[in-house]
N, C-alpha and C positions, 0 to 999 in steps of 0.2 A: 200604438206605442211601439217603439223600436224593440226588436227582439234581442235581448241581452245575452242569451245563453248559448252555450255550445258544449260539445262533448268534453267531459272532464279530462284533464291531462294528469301526468304523474304528480306534478307539484302544483298546488293551487292555493291562492289566498285572496280573500276579499278584505281590502282595507276599508273599514266601516267608520265613517266620519273622518274629518280632516285633522291632520296634525301639521299646521302651516302648509307648506308645499312639500314636506318630506315624503309623505306617502305617494304623492304624484310621481316623483322622480324614482322612488324605490320600485314602484310598480312597473314603470317603464324599463328599468334596468333588469328586473326579473323576467319580463316578457322577452327581452333580448336573450336571456338564458333558457328560453323555452317554456317558461311558466305560463299558467293561466292566472293573471294577476290584474285586478281592477280596483279602482277607488270609487267609493260610493259616498256622496254628500247628501246630508239631510237638511241643509240650510238653503234659504233663498239666495239666488245668485247675486243679489245686491244687499246681502245681510251685513251685520255689524263686523263680521270677520272676513269679508270678501277680499279686503286689501291684502291679506296674507296668503291667499290661495292662488295657485297657478293653473288650476284645471282639475277636471275629474272625468271619469268615464261614464258615470251615471249620477243624475241628480233626482232623488225621489221626492223632493219637496213639492208640496202643493198647498196653497193657502187654505183650501177647503179641507178641514180635518178628516172628513169621511173619505175623500179621494186620496188624501195622504196615507191614511191607514190602509186603504185598499192596495195602493202601490207597494207599500212595505210588505204586506201579506204576500203579494205575488212574487216579490223579490225573494223573500225568505223561503217560500215554497220551492222555488227553482234553485236557489242557492244551496239548499240541502243536498241536491243531486250533483252540484258542480264543484263546490269548494271544500277543501279539507281543513282550512284554517281561516278563522275570522280574527282580524287584527284591528283593534279599535283604539281610539283616542277620545279624550274628554272625560274628566273626573265626574263620576256619578252616572255614567252612561254605559254600564255593562249590560247591554241588551241590543237587540235588533229593533225592538219597538219602544219608542220613547215612553209610552204608557207604563212600561215595566221598569223604568229607571229607579224607582224607589222601592222596588220589590226585593227583599233580601234573598229570595229564591226565584229569580226571573225565569218564568216558564219557557221562554224561547231559548234561553241559554241552556237550561236543563235538557230540553229536547235536542238541541244541537250537540251537546256532549254525550247524550245517550246514543247518538249515532256514531260515536267513536271519533268525533271531530274535536279540534283543539281551538283554544282561545288565546290570543296574545294582546298585550296592552302596552302602549307607550305613555309614560307619565307626562303630566302637564307642568309640574313645578315643585316647589319645596313643601307644599301641603299635600302632595300625592303620596299618601301612605306613611307620612312622617309627621310625628307630633311637633307642634309648635315649640314645646318645651325642649325636646331633644335637638331640634334644629338650632335653637338658641344656644344650647350648651356646646354644640359642635362649632358654631361660629365664634363663640368666646374662646374656645380652645385654639382657634386659628390666629386671632389677632387681638383678643381681649375685649372685642366689641360684639354686642348682640345684634345680629342683622335685623332681627324683628323690630328693633328700635327705629329703623329707617323705613319700615314698611307701613303704608297707610291702612293695611288690614289688621294691624296689630291688635286693635281694640274693637274688631268687628267679628264676633264669634260666629255670625252666620256665614262668614267666608272662611275663617281659619280658627280652629280650636282643637285641642288634643283629642277629644272624643270624636268629633267629626272626621278628622284626618285619619285616626286609627281605625275607625269603623270602615272607612273606605279601604284602607290597607288590608284589613281582615277579609273583606269581600273579594278583592282582586286576588289575594293570596289563595282563597278557596277555589276560585273558578278559573284563574288564568294559568295556562301551562307555560307561558313565557311572559315576563315583565321586563320591558326595556327601560332601565332606570337612567340611561344616558349620562353617566358619570356622577349622579347624585351620591352624596355620602352614604356609607353603609350603616344606616340607622333604622330602627323600627322595622317596618315591612319592606324596606329597601336593603336590608342586610344581605350579604352574599348568601346565595342558596342555589339549589338546583334549577329553580325557575326564574332566577334573576340574572339578566344580562346587563352587566354594569358598564362595560366599555361602550363607547359610542357606536351606534349601528343604525337605528331606524331614523335618526334625524340626519338625513343625507342631502346632498346638493348635486346639481348637475355641473360638472367641471367645465363645460363649454359655456353654459349660461352665465356663470360667474368666472369669466376668463380674464387674466391680467391684461390682455390686449383687446379688451372690449371696445367695440366701435361706439362712440358717443353720438347720439342724434343731436342735431343742431340745437333743438329746443331745450336740451339739458346741459349744453356745454357751458362751462364756467370759465370766464376770462381770468386768467391768472397773471398777476403782476410779477415782475422779476423778484426773485428771492422770497416770494410769498409762500407760506406753508398753509395748506388746506387741511383742516381738521374736521372730521365727520363724527357726529353723535346723533343718536335717535332714541326716541321713547314712543312705543306704540300706546295708543289710548292715553296720551299724556294728561289730558284734563281730568281723568278719573284716577290716575295713579300718582298724582303729585299734589302736595300741599306745601304751605310755607315751612312746615316743620319736618315733613317726611318725603323722601324721594329715594327709593331703594337703589336707583342707578347712580345716585350722587350727582345728578345734573347741575344743581346750583354750584357745587364745588368745581365742576368743569368750567362753567361759565366764569366763575370768579378767577380761576387760574388763567384762563385765556385773556381776560381783561387785564390782569396784572402783567402778563407777558407783553401785551400790547403797549401798556404804559412804559414798559422797559425798552420799547423800540422794535420789538419783533413784529414782522409783517405776517399777520395771521388772518385767515379767512375761515370762520367757523360756519359749518353747515349743520343746522339742527333740523332734523326731520321728524315729523309726527303725522299720522293719518294720511300717508301717501301709499299708493299701491306698491307692493314689494317688488313687482316687476320693474318699476321705474327707479326705485331708490338705488339700485345697483349702479346706475349711471353716475350718481353723485358719489357713491362709495369708490367707484373706479377712478375718480379724479382726485381723491383725497390722498394726502401724504401720510396721514395718521388717522386711525379709526379708534374711537373710544367706545367700549361696550358698557361696563358697569363697574362701580367702585365699592360695592358692599357685600354682595351675596357670596362670592368665593368660587363659583363655577361659571363657565361661560355659556352664552346663549346664541341666538340666531345672528345678531350683529357681528359677533366675533367669528362665527363659522363663515359667514359671507365674506367678511374682511380677509380672513386667512385664505379662502379660496381665490380671492382676487389678488393675492400676493402682497397684502398690505401689512405693515407693522400695526398690531392691535394692542391697545392698553385695556386690561381687564383684571380686576382684583381676583387673584387665585388663592384659595385656601385648600391646600392639598392634604390637610390633616384628616386622619382617620383614627377612630378610637382603637382599632386593632391594626397593627402594622401590616398584617397579611392582606388587608383590604385595599392597600394603596394600588392605584391604577397605573398601568403602563402608559396609557395615553396621556395622562396628566404629567407623568415624569418626562415625556417627550415634548410636551406642549410649549411652543415658542412665544406664547402671550407674555406681554410685559406687565407685570403685576403692579397695581397702584391702588391706594385707598384714598378716601377723601382728604386725609392728612398729607399724603405724599404726591398727589396728582400734579401739583405745580412743578416739583423737582423732576419727576419722571417725564412730564411733558416737555419741559425745557431741555432735558438731555437729548431727547429725540429731535427736537426742533433744530438744535445746533449741530447735529451730526447726521448729515444726509447719507453717508456710507453705512452707518448703523441702521438707518431705516431700510436701506436697500437690502442689506444682508438678512435682516430679520424678515423682510417681506419674502425673500426666497425661501427661507425656512418655513414660513407660514404656508405658502402654497404647497410645499412638499408634505407638510403635516396634514393639510386639508385633503389632499389627494389620497393619502394613506388611510385616514380615519373617517373621512366624511364624503368622499366621492360616491355617487350612486353605484358605480361599477364595483368598487371594492366592498361597499356595504351589502350589495346584492350577493356577492360571492360568500361573504360571511353568513348572511341570512340563510342562504341555501344550505350551508354546512350545519347550522343549528336546526333548521327544519328537518333535514335528513336524519339527524340524531334523534329528534323528537318523535318522528314517525317510524324510526327503525329502518330507514332506507340505507342501502349500501352505496 
């Protein structure tokens, strides 16, 4: 087996489990700053989430559970002498060993922290330490509509319920020295606090990989007719996240608005993507004139981040409401996303279609925003500042 370990450096972090491709690029940027930083994956290379990953430094997965456990044991033993920070993703997985995931006092984490080491966590979504009830109240305060009414998990307590969400919030608050909430509203266990980093940071992108002048391989090239406007929209795992009645991204309303605009004579080419490798979808995004993220939740996700980094105008419903005025975020105040709901998507989309200069200027703002808030280089710089403060480094 490849020898993974080396002498510990001043700053060190093991990103344990994947958070899309974010950890992969953050680790690369930290290494450029002299860090010892690696990404460890515990999933098979062809697993259900593989489309969203761009790479890793170590994959511990083995189909044989005994071999898998042995590989984790070896990694954990040597990691204790190499890394100062363990930064994980994946709700319910506050541990090095999957067998400890349901343990309220995971022994591996207790041992890790007894050595003076720290733990960080990046949230997964709106049920990460936030109650379903409170998220609903927040969304109603934004536009009068409860976002949960558009979610297929609304009546699936095994996925989302107040007790489950808050128990997880309590656990991470107990053990995590840093929680990266990535602009989530300041509610429940995501409220502003010493260990909560609310501005965007760990969900970063490589600014060259998503570049406005991206070269498009021939097999992904879209033949564009004169005066045609290309619109991009995507939903990961669409088959399990959509029903006739519920779609949190508002996809049926996007389809409907596009069809209405076509009937009015506008030349539109809609690209709808699901279940394609993320490394490939950027080629379709790069050819789009307009990108649409979501119309219901109120904060932006991966599609919006990628679209902005590519210098595109991006439509995404934005609910900047906070229960406490002091919790409002600088990043959201600066954000150039064009907000739209299921009720307004037709008008917002039409205004962009008929105004190419508006699309161009918003695209320029989008790229600048993404470079400031989401480029791996800038995120690594801010991450280092937070790390040094956490460990008392000058």
